[in-house]
C-alpha positions, 0 to 999 in steps of 0.5 A: 508464531507465523506471519499472517502475511506468509500465510494468506497469499491473498493479503500479500497479492493486495498489498504488492498490487497496491504498491505497483499501482502506487509505484505506477501512477508515478512513473507514468504521471496517471490522473488522480484516479490510478493512486484512489484506486490503489488507496482502497485496494491497500485499505481493504486489503489492510482490513481483511489482514487485521481482521485475520489476525495480522499484527499492527507492525506488519500492517503499520510497516506496509503503511509506512512504505505505502505513505512514504511512496505516495509522497515521494511527488511532494518531496520532488517538487520541494513541497509546494 
């Protein structure tokens, strides 16, 4: 069984853009709007991937990476 991510480049591109924006927001310390745009792109791409037949494990793996990257600033501050 072939992955939906491999067969549909729009899904892969959406997740890459979302993770890149998230990383850009952390490195450049931009305002909250970059994080919101990144989250909206992630939600839209995840919804599209699930509608196209992607497995929950595939989408969940990308979601775990996305949430871990978004939680890095809290870890650096010591949870404050």
